[in-house]
C-alpha positions as CSV (number, residue, x, y, z in Angstrom):
1,X,30.1,6.6,22.3
2,X,28.1,7.5,19.1
3,X,29.3,10.2,16.7
4,X,26.4,12.4,17.9
5,X,27.6,12.0,21.5
6,X,31.2,12.8,20.4
7,X,30.0,15.9,18.6
8,X,27.8,16.9,21.5
9,X,30.8,16.6,23.9
10,X,33.3,18.6,21.8
11,X,30.6,21.3,21.2
12,X,31.1,22.3,24.8
13,X,34.7,23.3,23.9
14,X,33.6,25.7,21.1
15,X,35.0,29.2,21.3
16,X,32.0,31.3,20.3
17,X,32.1,34.5,22.3
18,X,30.7,36.6,19.5
19,X,27.8,34.6,18.0
20,X,27.3,32.3,21.1
21,X,26.5,29.7,18.5
22,X,28.5,26.6,19.5
23,X,28.8,23.7,16.9
24,X,30.4,20.3,17.4
25,X,31.4,17.8,14.7
26,X,32.7,14.3,14.9
27,X,33.8,12.1,12.0
28,X,34.8,8.5,11.6
29,X,37.9,7.9,9.5
30,X,38.6,4.9,7.3
31,X,40.5,3.2,10.2
32,X,37.5,3.6,12.4
33,X,39.2,6.3,14.5
34,X,37.0,9.2,15.6
35,X,38.1,12.9,15.2
36,X,36.3,15.8,16.7
37,X,36.2,19.5,16.0
38,X,34.3,22.6,17.3
39,X,33.9,26.1,15.9
40,X,36.5,28.6,16.8
41,X,35.5,32.3,16.3
42,X,37.8,35.2,15.9
43,X,37.0,38.9,16.5
44,X,38.0,39.5,12.8
45,X,35.1,37.8,11.1
46,X,35.2,35.6,9.0
47,X,38.6,34.3,10.2
48,X,37.1,31.6,12.4
49,X,37.1,27.9,11.8
50,X,34.0,25.7,11.4
51,X,33.6,22.5,13.5
52,X,33.6,20.3,10.4
53,X,36.9,21.9,9.2
54,X,38.4,21.3,12.7
55,X,37.5,17.6,12.7
56,X,38.9,17.2,9.2
57,X,42.1,19.0,10.3
58,X,42.5,16.6,13.3
59,X,42.0,13.6,10.9
60,X,44.6,14.9,8.5
61,X,47.0,15.7,11.4
62,X,46.7,12.1,12.5
63,X,47.7,10.9,9.0
64,X,44.3,9.8,7.8
65,X,42.6,11.0,4.6
66,X,39.3,9.0,4.3
67,X,36.1,10.2,6.0
68,X,33.4,7.5,6.3
69,X,30.8,9.1,8.5
70,X,30.0,12.6,10.0
71,X,27.8,14.0,12.7
72,X,27.2,17.7,13.4
73,X,25.3,19.2,16.3
74,X,24.2,22.7,17.3
75,X,21.7,24.3,19.6
76,X,19.2,25.5,17.0
77,X,15.5,25.0,16.1
78,X,16.4,22.7,13.3
79,X,19.5,20.7,12.3
80,X,22.3,22.9,11.0
81,X,23.8,22.0,7.6
82,X,27.5,22.5,6.9
83,X,28.4,25.8,5.1
84,X,29.4,25.7,1.5
85,X,33.2,25.7,2.2
86,X,32.8,22.7,4.6
87,X,30.7,20.8,2.1
88,X,33.6,21.1,-0.4
89,X,36.0,20.0,2.3
90,X,33.8,17.0,3.1
91,X,33.7,16.0,-0.5
92,X,37.5,16.1,-0.7
93,X,37.8,13.3,1.9
94,X,34.5,11.4,1.7
95,X,32.6,9.6,-1.1
96,X,29.3,11.0,-2.2
97,X,27.4,8.2,-0.3
98,X,29.0,9.0,3.1
99,X,26.3,9.3,5.8
100,X,26.0,12.7,7.4
101,X,23.8,13.1,10.5
102,X,22.8,16.7,11.4
103,X,21.3,17.1,14.9
104,X,20.0,19.7,17.4
105,X,20.8,19.6,21.1
106,X,17.2,18.8,21.8
107,X,17.3,15.6,19.8
108,X,16.1,16.4,16.3
109,X,18.0,14.6,13.6
110,X,18.3,14.7,9.8
111,X,20.3,12.1,7.9
112,X,21.7,12.9,4.5
113,X,24.9,12.2,2.5
114,X,27.8,14.3,1.3
115,X,26.6,14.0,-2.3
116,X,23.1,15.3,-1.4
117,X,24.7,18.2,0.5
118,X,26.9,19.1,-2.5
119,X,25.4,18.2,-5.9
120,X,27.6,19.2,-8.8
121,X,30.7,19.0,-6.6
122,X,33.9,20.5,-8.0
123,X,36.4,17.5,-8.2
124,X,39.7,16.5,-9.6
125,X,37.9,15.3,-12.7
126,X,37.3,18.9,-13.6
127,X,41.1,19.4,-13.6
128,X,41.9,16.5,-15.9
129,X,42.3,17.2,-19.6
130,X,41.4,14.4,-21.9
């Protein structure tokens, strides 16, 4: 199953009773294993969890720390990009050239990279004193 198909399948499990905007994400880890996540809303906005963050949490819970590819899907007119917080999370675990496929449920796709999504990323280099 492709990452888009994995993201499409898990999207159905999203808990989005307030926005009714379901998002699914699937990532491939360094080992080749696939981890999935969906958005989980909470009545106390903004305490929900994004699909990308859920997939990353599943990867970390399984003992992996390297993200090598990501797919995100939503039912929207155009492909939905990860929020700013998720972009930083993606940059924590994936190199700047990691492929990111953003898709809609009706088949539109946009391919990019983590680096293109988050230019000027805050990284550990900023924390090192010379």
